[in-house]
Backbone bond lengths (Angstrom), bond angles and torsions (degrees), N, CA, C in turn:
res aa  C-N    CA-C-N  psi(-1)  N-CA   C-N-CA  omega(-1)  CA-C   N-CA-C  phi
1 X - - - 1.496 - - 1.566 109.04 -
2 X 1.423 115.31 -48.39 1.410 116.33 177.14 1.547 115.53 -60.45
3 X 1.333 112.96 -37.44 1.468 115.49 178.68 1.586 111.46 -64.04
4 X 1.292 113.97 -38.66 1.510 120.70 179.24 1.589 110.07 -61.89
5 X 1.345 114.27 -44.86 1.458 117.68 178.16 1.532 110.58 -65.60
6 X 1.340 114.71 -39.74 1.476 120.80 -178.07 1.600 107.72 -61.72
7 X 1.346 115.94 -44.44 1.440 121.73 -173.79 1.533 103.83 -68.24
8 X 1.387 121.00 -47.08 1.393 124.74 -177.85 1.528 111.72 -60.18
9 X 1.352 114.09 -35.71 1.456 120.20 176.46 1.554 113.34 -59.43
10 X 1.389 111.14 -43.95 1.463 119.52 179.01 1.570 110.76 -64.07
11 X 1.327 113.22 -42.09 1.506 117.81 178.12 1.518 110.51 -63.32
12 X 1.252 118.92 -46.32 1.463 118.57 176.35 1.533 115.25 -61.43
13 X 1.305 116.18 -41.17 1.437 121.04 177.97 1.595 108.71 -63.38
14 X 1.272 115.08 -39.52 1.471 119.15 -178.79 1.589 110.92 -67.61
15 X 1.373 113.92 -43.08 1.450 113.45 177.14 1.550 113.64 -67.57
16 X 1.243 118.17 -31.92 1.452 121.32 178.54 1.522 109.90 -68.80
17 X 1.314 115.00 -43.05 1.537 121.95 178.79 1.505 107.38 -64.39
18 X 1.344 121.85 -47.68 1.415 117.98 -179.36 1.495 113.30 -66.63
19 X 1.298 120.73 -35.77 1.484 123.33 177.06 1.512 104.98 -64.50
20 X 1.267 125.65 -43.70 1.524 126.10 -179.12 1.457 106.88 -66.06
21 X 1.302 123.22 -39.05 1.434 119.35 -176.09 1.550 109.75 -75.94
22 X 1.272 118.75 -31.44 1.490 120.22 175.42 1.534 107.17 -61.55
23 X 1.311 115.61 -42.78 1.516 119.52 -173.36 1.584 104.73 -70.48
24 X 1.248 122.12 -40.33 1.439 122.99 179.73 1.565 111.54 -65.81
25 X 1.313 114.46 -36.61 1.493 118.53 176.66 1.506 108.71 -69.62
26 X 1.332 120.18 -46.57 1.436 119.64 175.03 1.518 116.82 -59.16
27 X 1.304 114.78 -32.17 1.472 119.74 174.44 1.584 109.75 -63.13
28 X 1.317 112.83 -47.62 1.451 117.44 -176.12 1.592 109.73 -65.17
29 X 1.263 117.05 -35.46 1.424 118.79 178.57 1.490 113.15 -69.64
30 X 1.315 117.58 -35.02 1.484 126.20 175.59 1.543 110.99 -66.59
31 X 1.369 113.78 -39.89 1.506 118.01 176.25 1.548 109.81 -57.52
32 X 1.297 115.40 -38.62 1.468 117.41 -179.97 1.521 113.17 -69.03
33 X 1.277 118.09 -20.72 1.512 122.84 -179.79 1.519 110.74 -83.85
34 X 1.223 120.97 -11.31 1.555 124.92 176.76 1.502 109.96 -54.70
35 X 1.296 117.44 -53.85 1.442 119.26 -177.49 1.538 114.93 -63.70
36 X 1.322 116.21 -19.89 1.449 119.96 179.43 1.535 115.24 -91.12
37 X 1.299 115.55 -7.23 1.499 120.65 -179.20 1.499 108.53 -60.22
38 X 1.308 118.72 135.98 1.449 123.07 175.43 1.534 118.10 -124.95
39 X 1.327 115.99 -14.07 1.426 119.67 -177.67 1.553 111.67 -130.98
40 X 1.297 115.00 167.33 1.474 119.79 179.85 1.584 108.90 -60.75
41 X 1.337 115.75 -36.04 1.449 121.28 178.03 1.473 112.24 -63.84
42 X 1.290 118.39 -40.54 1.497 123.82 174.95 1.528 109.09 -54.82
43 X 1.345 116.13 -53.45 1.432 118.53 179.01 1.484 116.43 -61.95
44 X 1.317 116.94 -35.84 1.476 122.78 176.45 1.462 110.24 -61.20
45 X 1.459 113.87 -47.16 1.477 118.21 178.87 1.427 112.62 -59.89
46 X 1.308 118.50 -43.68 1.513 121.86 -179.75 1.590 109.84 -65.86
47 X 1.310 116.24 -38.17 1.429 122.34 177.98 1.536 109.23 -58.70
48 X 1.325 114.66 -47.16 1.417 117.46 -175.32 1.546 108.30 -68.90
49 X 1.297 121.07 -37.90 1.415 120.14 176.25 1.576 111.70 -60.01
50 X 1.334 115.21 -47.82 1.476 118.98 -177.07 1.547 110.18 -68.71
51 X 1.286 117.09 -40.10 1.460 117.50 -174.71 1.509 114.70 -74.63
52 X 1.410 114.65 -17.57 1.482 118.23 179.97 1.580 109.16 -105.09
53 X 1.339 116.75 -1.02 1.448 118.68 -176.66 1.481 114.71 -63.07
54 X 1.307 117.30 138.46 1.423 127.00 176.01 1.521 103.93 -105.83
55 X 1.357 115.90 99.05 1.385 121.96 -173.11 1.542 110.07 -130.08
56 X 1.277 119.49 159.97 1.388 120.94 177.06 1.503 113.98 -72.49
57 X 1.262 118.28 -22.19 1.456 122.40 176.11 1.574 109.17 -117.70
58 X 1.283 116.74 86.44 1.525 119.69 -175.44 1.492 112.28 -61.17
59 X 1.286 115.01 -29.54 1.523 117.71 -179.92 1.571 109.80 -57.97
60 X 1.293 115.81 -39.38 1.431 119.78 -177.35 1.595 111.38 -66.05
61 X 1.301 115.90 -40.98 1.424 121.53 175.41 1.530 110.64 -63.31
62 X 1.324 116.96 -40.62 1.466 118.12 177.13 1.545 110.78 -69.24
63 X 1.286 115.59 -38.78 1.476 115.51 -179.32 1.496 111.28 -64.83
64 X 1.349 119.69 -44.50 1.435 119.52 177.62 1.532 116.20 -73.57
65 X 1.303 115.99 -19.37 1.538 119.10 169.01 1.513 108.50 -71.48
66 X 1.309 119.75 -37.88 1.392 125.67 175.70 1.562 108.47 -65.13
67 X 1.305 116.98 -42.41 1.443 120.07 -179.71 1.588 113.31 -62.78
68 X 1.363 109.99 -40.49 1.504 114.78 177.22 1.457 112.08 -61.95
69 X 1.350 117.68 -39.87 1.491 122.54 -177.05 1.532 110.48 -74.76
70 X 1.271 118.40 -34.13 1.441 123.89 -179.86 1.587 105.85 -65.79
71 X 1.320 113.10 -46.80 1.501 119.74 -179.22 1.453 111.92 -66.80
72 X 1.320 117.64 -33.46 1.571 121.34 175.36 1.458 106.08 -65.53
73 X 1.337 123.48 -47.48 1.412 126.11 179.46 1.556 108.86 -57.76
74 X 1.292 112.36 -45.99 1.548 115.76 -179.65 1.544 108.44 -60.33
75 X 1.299 115.54 -46.64 1.456 123.16 -178.60 1.618 107.81 -57.38
76 X 1.215 118.82 -46.55 1.459 126.50 -179.64 1.596 111.37 -60.48
77 X 1.314 111.15 -46.42 1.469 117.16 -179.60 1.528 111.82 -65.22
78 X 1.370 113.78 -33.85 1.470 117.45 -174.23 1.613 109.80 -87.03
79 X 1.254 118.87 -37.98 1.453 122.17 -170.90 1.574 115.38 -112.62
80 X 1.266 116.60 -26.25 1.474 121.96 -178.85 1.543 109.29 -133.16
81 X 1.306 116.35 71.17 1.460 120.43 -175.62 1.569 111.07 -69.34
82 X 1.324 116.48 -15.97 1.475 116.80 177.07 1.509 111.83 -77.01
83 X 1.339 119.10 -21.96 1.435 121.78 176.24 1.543 108.25 -84.70
84 X 1.324 115.95 149.02 1.455 119.03 -177.56 1.518 108.62 -82.36
85 X 1.361 117.89 136.70 1.491 120.45 173.25 1.400 110.98 -101.00
86 X 1.365 118.96 8.02 1.499 120.50 -177.78 1.530 112.62 -67.47
87 X 1.276 118.81 -38.22 1.460 118.35 -177.51 1.510 114.83 -72.42
88 X 1.326 120.09 -42.95 1.435 119.40 171.67 1.519 116.87 -61.58
89 X 1.341 112.41 -32.28 1.466 120.55 -179.42 1.571 109.24 -68.93
90 X 1.313 114.38 -44.06 1.473 121.79 176.18 1.491 114.49 -63.38
91 X 1.388 114.79 -39.28 1.476 123.16 176.11 1.511 109.02 -62.81
92 X 1.399 115.73 -46.74 1.458 118.45 -179.87 1.501 112.31 -62.02
93 X 1.320 117.13 -38.04 1.483 120.62 176.21 1.532 111.87 -60.28
94 X 1.341 113.67 -47.94 1.416 116.51 179.32 1.558 115.06 -57.90
95 X 1.292 118.28 -45.58 1.453 123.92 -178.12 1.543 110.18 -72.48
96 X 1.335 117.64 -36.66 1.496 117.62 178.07 1.543 108.92 -69.42
97 X 1.320 116.98 -32.39 1.482 118.30 179.70 1.553 110.37 -69.07
98 X 1.353 115.13 -38.01 1.475 120.22 172.46 1.407 112.97 -59.62
99 X 1.377 117.56 -42.19 1.469 121.34 -177.42 1.540 106.89 -65.81
100 X 1.319 116.10 -43.85 1.466 119.70 -177.15 1.547 112.52 -64.78
101 X 1.348 114.34 -34.16 1.476 120.81 176.11 1.634 107.18 -61.33
102 X 1.214 118.91 -37.86 1.483 122.89 -178.28 1.511 113.35 -79.97
103 X 1.327 112.17 -37.42 1.500 118.84 -173.83 1.553 110.93 -122.01
104 X 1.225 114.44 79.13 1.491 120.66 -178.66 1.539 111.19 -60.72
105 X 1.286 117.09 147.85 1.422 125.34 175.68 1.519 114.84 57.72
106 X 1.390 114.39 41.07 1.384 119.44 173.95 1.516 114.52 -100.93
107 X 1.224 116.18 111.29 1.465 125.69 -172.10 1.563 109.91 -51.89
108 X 1.349 114.71 -47.35 1.456 118.28 -178.17 1.534 116.52 -60.55
109 X 1.390 112.44 -40.73 1.402 116.31 179.11 1.518 108.49 -70.84
110 X 1.299 120.64 -37.42 1.517 121.12 178.86 1.548 110.01 -63.54
111 X 1.386 113.46 -37.46 1.480 115.65 177.10 1.465 113.46 -64.16
112 X 1.390 112.93 -43.32 1.464 118.79 176.36 1.521 114.83 -59.04
113 X 1.309 114.56 -42.01 1.502 118.10 178.35 1.475 110.36 -69.51
114 X 1.316 121.29 -33.38 1.460 123.32 172.97 1.540 111.00 -59.70
115 X 1.350 115.19 -48.81 1.496 122.02 177.44 1.436 111.37 -58.85
116 X 1.383 115.58 -41.09 1.470 116.29 -175.66 1.495 110.96 -69.35
117 X 1.362 119.39 -38.49 1.469 121.61 174.63 1.534 114.34 -63.78
118 X 1.363 113.37 -40.22 1.447 118.24 175.07 1.536 111.64 -62.25
119 X 1.342 115.16 -41.36 1.494 119.52 175.16 1.497 112.10 -62.21
120 X 1.311 118.83 -40.30 1.459 125.85 -178.95 1.593 106.25 -58.58
121 X 1.190 120.74 -45.03 1.467 123.52 175.84 1.538 109.18 -58.30
122 X 1.286 114.76 -43.66 1.496 119.66 -175.84 1.520 111.23 -69.58
123 X 1.311 116.88 -28.61 1.485 120.24 177.30 1.512 113.74 -75.72
124 X 1.317 114.31 -7.31 1.500 119.71 -178.14 1.497 113.45 59.95
125 X 1.328 115.18 31.83 1.500 117.12 174.34 1.492 109.66 -108.56
126 X 1.281 119.24 2.60 1.454 122.93 -175.76 1.537 108.41 -75.16
127 X 1.346 113.61 126.69 1.524 116.44 -179.95 1.529 109.01 -78.69
128 X 1.301 116.55 -26.15 1.519 122.82 -176.60 1.570 107.45 -133.80
129 X 1.270 118.87 90.05 1.469 117.96 179.86 1.536 113.48 -57.62
130 X 1.275 117.84 -44.90 1.446 119.84 -179.04 1.454 113.45 -59.73
131 X 1.360 118.42 -42.01 1.466 121.60 176.56 1.523 110.91 -64.12
132 X 1.270 117.08 -43.55 1.543 121.04 -179.60 1.463 111.63 -67.15
133 X 1.315 117.90 -33.14 1.468 123.30 176.86 1.449 111.61 -68.81
134 X 1.347 116.64 -40.81 1.423 123.80 176.43 1.476 113.60 -62.75
135 X 1.293 113.35 -45.47 1.524 125.12 179.00 1.584 106.91 -61.96
136 X 1.303 119.54 -44.18 1.476 120.13 178.12 1.516 110.40 -65.92
137 X 1.309 118.32 -40.85 1.389 124.01 177.18 1.564 114.66 -62.94
138 X 1.298 112.36 -38.03 1.447 119.88 175.16 1.548 116.40 -63.55
139 X 1.377 108.52 -43.14 1.556 117.73 174.79 1.534 109.44 -63.44
140 X 1.373 117.11 -42.44 1.411 121.59 -178.74 1.575 110.09 -63.96
141 X 1.335 116.72 -42.41 1.427 119.19 177.85 1.515 111.44 -60.17
142 X 1.353 115.42 -44.19 1.509 117.68 178.50 1.473 112.80 -64.24
143 X 1.314 116.69 -42.87 1.477 121.44 176.89 1.520 111.06 -63.12
144 X 1.272 119.75 -41.81 1.445 122.87 178.93 1.542 112.88 -61.97
145 X 1.289 119.01 -32.89 1.434 124.34 172.82 1.529 112.56 -68.17
146 X 1.341 115.99 -29.84 1.447 120.35 -174.73 1.527 117.12 -98.42
147 X 1.418 112.91 -23.19 1.463 119.94 -179.06 1.513 107.75 -126.55
148 X 1.278 115.92 144.34 1.433 123.00 170.46 1.497 109.10 -123.25
149 X 1.371 113.69 136.62 1.408 122.16 177.39 1.558 113.47 60.80
150 X 1.342 116.00 44.06 1.460 120.68 174.47 1.527 108.87 -91.75
151 X 1.371 121.13 127.75 1.419 122.67 -178.04 1.549 112.99 -62.68
152 X 1.391 114.59 -33.36 1.540 119.92 -179.52 1.554 106.40 -71.29
153 X 1.316 118.10 -36.48 1.414 119.83 -178.01 1.612 107.99 -70.91
154 X 1.238 115.67 -36.56 1.495 121.89 175.59 1.547 106.58 -61.39
155 X 1.235 118.94 -48.20 1.495 123.42 178.07 1.496 110.99 -56.96
156 X 1.361 120.42 -39.70 1.413 125.58 -173.32 1.568 107.69 -74.53
157 X 1.392 116.53 -36.84 1.360 118.28 177.71 1.533 113.27 -63.56
């Protein structure tokens, strides 16, 4: 009886590990699709994949969900100015903040949050421009201390 339970325990652990590995691999494949996204729908699809991902590192899924929404807002500002970029920007901020709560002192997340706040000012939805500008600058300062020579950080500066 004990051997049976022991063997069943190994099978359950194996199934859990393979399911986790599959999800991590699917997450990495989706990350590679971000650069190829061309429409709002592409960004929405990627966001759904990342936000629903069951991965061993949830902060990465949250980070890439935030990246997808940030890029969607950027795309809307650039190609569809008649559509509001406020909602994807706010969603990006929410997911990036969740990622930062899980992964403290991450320069990439701080850079993304700085970019999100700068984008918020650009979307003209900021209730307090000075506060949002200070917040973006604070995230940039934190990221600068953690990252050196980051192209995204250079863009934020």
